[in-house]
C-alpha positions in Angstrom: 59.6 124.8 89.9 62.2 125.8 92.6 64.0 122.5 92.1 64.2 123.1 88.3 65.7 126.5 88.9 68.2 125.0 91.3 69.1 122.4 88.6 69.5 125.1 85.9 71.7 127.2 88.2 73.9 124.1 89.1 74.2 123.3 85.4 75.2 126.9 84.5 77.8 126.9 87.3 79.1 123.6 86.0 79.7 125.1 82.5 81.4 128.2 83.9 83.8 126.1 86.0 84.5 123.4 83.5 85.2 126.0 80.7 88.3 127.1 82.6 89.8 123.6 82.1 91.0 123.9 78.5 92.9 127.1 79.2 94.6 125.9 82.4 95.4 122.5 80.8 96.9 124.3 77.7 99.2 126.2 80.1 100.3 122.9 81.7 101.0 121.2 78.3 103.7 123.8 77.5 106.1 121.8 79.6 104.7 118.4 80.3 103.7 115.3 78.3 99.9 114.9 77.6 99.9 111.4 79.0 101.5 112.4 82.3 99.1 115.4 82.5 96.3 112.9 82.2 97.6 110.9 85.1 97.9 113.9 87.4 94.5 115.2 86.3 92.9 112.0 87.4 95.0 111.7 90.6 94.2 115.2 91.8 90.5 114.8 90.9 90.4 111.6 93.0 92.1 113.4 95.9 89.6 116.3 95.7 86.7 113.8 95.8 88.2 112.1 98.9 88.5 115.5 100.6 85.0 116.4 99.6 83.7 113.1 101.1 85.5 114.0 104.3 84.1 117.5 104.5 80.6 116.0 104.0 81.4 113.3 106.7 80.4 110.6 104.2 82.0 107.2 104.3 83.7 105.8 101.2 81.7 102.6 100.7 82.5 99.7 98.5 80.3 99.7 95.3 79.6 96.2 93.9 78.5 97.2 90.5 80.5 96.4 87.3 79.3 99.6 85.6 81.2 101.8 88.0 84.5 100.0 86.9 83.5 100.3 83.3 82.9 104.0 83.9 86.5 104.3 85.1 87.9 102.6 82.0 86.0 104.8 79.6 86.9 107.9 81.5 90.6 107.0 81.6 90.8 106.6 77.8 88.7 109.7 77.4 91.0 111.8 79.6 94.1 110.7 77.6 92.4 111.5 74.3 91.3 114.9 75.7 94.8 116.0 76.6 96.3 114.9 73.3 93.5 116.6 71.3 93.9 119.8 73.3 97.7 119.8 72.7 97.2 119.4 68.9 94.2 121.8 68.4 94.5 124.5 71.0 91.7 125.4 73.5 89.3 127.3 71.2 89.0 124.7 68.4 89.2 121.9 71.0 86.2 123.4 72.8 84.2 123.5 69.6 85.0 120.0 68.6 83.9 118.9 72.1 80.3 119.9 71.2 80.0 116.6 69.3 79.2 115.3 72.8 75.5 115.9 72.2 75.5 113.9 69.0 77.2 111.0 70.7 74.8 111.3 73.6 71.9 111.0 71.2 73.4 108.0 69.5 74.1 106.2 72.7 70.6 106.9 73.9 69.3 105.2 70.8 71.6 102.1 70.9 71.8 101.6 74.7 68.6 103.1 76.1 66.6 102.2 73.0 65.2 105.7 72.8 63.9 107.0 69.5 65.6 109.9 67.7 63.4 112.3 65.9 63.9 112.5 62.1 64.1 116.3 62.4 67.3 115.8 64.4 69.3 114.5 61.4 69.6 118.0 59.8 71.3 119.7 62.8 73.6 116.8 63.1 74.8 117.3 59.5 75.1 121.0 60.2 77.3 120.3 63.3 79.6 118.1 61.3 80.0 120.6 58.5 80.6 123.3 61.0 83.5 121.4 62.5 85.2 121.1 59.1 85.0 124.9 58.8 86.4 125.5 62.3 89.4 123.2 61.9 90.8 122.7 58.4 91.6 119.0 58.4 93.8 119.3 55.3 96.2 121.8 56.9 98.3 119.4 58.9 98.5 115.8 60.3 98.3 117.2 63.8 94.9 118.8 63.1 93.5 115.6 61.6 94.7 113.5 64.5 93.6 116.2 67.0 90.0 116.1 65.5 90.0 112.2 65.7 91.1 112.2 69.3 88.7 115.0 70.1 85.8 113.0 68.6 86.9 109.9 70.5 87.1 111.7 73.8 83.7 113.3 73.4 82.2 109.9 72.6 83.8 108.3 75.7 82.7 111.1 78.0 79.2 110.8 76.7 79.3 107.1 77.4 80.8 107.8 80.9 78.0 110.2 81.8 75.4 107.8 80.5 76.7 105.1 82.8 76.8 107.7 85.7 73.2 108.6 85.0 72.2 105.0 85.7 74.0 105.1 89.1 73.5 108.6 90.4 70.0 107.9 91.8 71.2 105.3 94.3 74.9 106.1 94.8 76.3 109.4 96.0 77.7 111.4 93.1 81.0 112.2 94.8 81.5 108.4 95.5 80.9 107.7 91.8 83.3 110.4 90.8 86.0 109.1 93.2 85.8 105.6 91.8 85.8 107.1 88.3 89.0 109.1 88.9 90.9 106.6 91.0 90.4 103.8 88.5 91.6 106.2 85.8 94.7 107.1 87.8 95.7 103.5 88.3 95.1 102.6 84.6 96.9 105.6 83.2 99.8 105.3 85.7 100.2 101.6 85.0 100.3 102.3 81.2 102.9 105.1 81.6 105.1 102.9 83.8 104.9 99.9 81.5 105.7 102.0 78.4 108.2 104.4 79.8 109.8 102.4 82.7 111.2 105.5 84.3 109.8 107.2 87.4 111.4 110.5 86.3 108.7 110.9 83.6 106.2 111.7 86.3 108.1 114.9 87.2 105.7 117.8 86.4 107.5 120.9 87.7 105.6 124.1 87.5 102.9 122.5 85.2 101.6 120.8 88.3 99.8 123.9 89.5 97.9 124.3 86.3 96.9 120.6 86.4 95.7 121.0 89.9 93.5 123.9 88.9 92.2 122.0 85.9 91.5 118.9 87.9 89.6 120.8 90.5 87.5 122.6 87.8 86.8 119.8 85.3 87.6 116.6 87.1 85.9 117.4 90.4 83.8 120.6 91.0 82.4 120.9 87.5 81.3 117.2 87.3 79.9 117.3 90.9 77.8 120.3 89.9 76.7 118.5 86.7 75.7 115.3 88.5 73.8 117.3 91.1 72.0 119.3 88.4 70.6 116.2 86.6 68.9 115.2 89.9 66.5 118.2 89.3 66.4 118.7 85.5 66.3 116.4 82.5 69.5 115.1 81.1 68.7 116.9 77.8 68.2 120.2 79.5 71.6 119.9 81.3 73.1 119.2 77.9 71.4 122.2 76.4 73.1 124.4 79.0 76.4 122.7 78.3 76.0 124.0 74.7 77.3 127.3 75.9 80.7 125.8 76.7 82.6 126.8 73.5 81.4 130.4 73.9 82.7 130.5 77.5 86.0 128.7 76.5 86.5 131.3 73.7 86.0 134.2 76.2 88.5 132.7 78.6 91.1 131.6 76.1 91.3 134.2 73.4 93.4 136.8 75.4 96.1 134.1 76.0 95.8 132.0 72.9 94.4 134.3 70.1 93.5 132.8 66.8 92.8 134.3 63.4 89.1 135.1 63.3 88.1 134.4 59.7 84.6 134.3 58.1 85.0 130.5 57.8 85.8 130.2 61.5 82.9 132.3 62.6 80.5 130.5 60.3 81.7 127.1 61.5 81.4 128.2 65.2 77.9 129.5 64.7 76.9 126.3 62.9 78.2 124.1 65.7 76.7 126.0 68.6 73.3 126.6 66.9 73.1 122.9 65.7 73.8 121.7 69.3 71.2 124.0 70.8 68.8 122.9 68.0 69.4 119.2 68.8 68.8 119.7 72.5 65.5 121.6 71.8 64.4 118.8 69.5 64.9 116.2 72.2 62.6 118.2 74.6 
């Protein structure tokens, strides 16, 4: 019982920390390209992991497992999609679209882990999809449409990344997994920027760097470490249920800085998404 409480507290702490990320990232995107922001986010996350390993006096060991490299690939693409989606949608709508994570987690559990999904889960999935269309009017602009598509892609890739991490966390230290994850992402994103831009000046971040450092610490390091630690003590589905609170926390953090028009349609869509995600998690218990 004590271990379960510890797992729940770690998971709640993870949500509170990671919910700061959309806000601080949005501040950084006011003066920096989303692709470059993705590079620095991964770089600083890797450095934080290395520092954390040093504080814990743990050696950085070589991991001979192809899945950890695949994890880095999926994470790198996911991080890039995340920043572009945030830039197009804003932190509040972005946070709500991110709740599709649970739907993709269920789908991956069915196709990869061969788990069975309950028939009663289909209804909340439909409700979640309908709610997303109420929150973000896809017909209003091409940016919104592209933002939603990238948001859905990033949530799918992060669900896949966490599934791969779940298979490794029992035998490899979570901070080592995260270091490999972030350093591979840094190298891949950096190489892509260099090959497509060909100018080192593009890496200049200026004052945006501070916000990226804060976001990287919250979502790319501390938040994920807390999440990985929590799933040692509680079920993956329970941790995801707690993560359902994310859009509510993001809204509280972001609204004073990036206010949006609160319409009946937005409220209805938000409630549909949050309730359907909680419903889905409860159905899987």
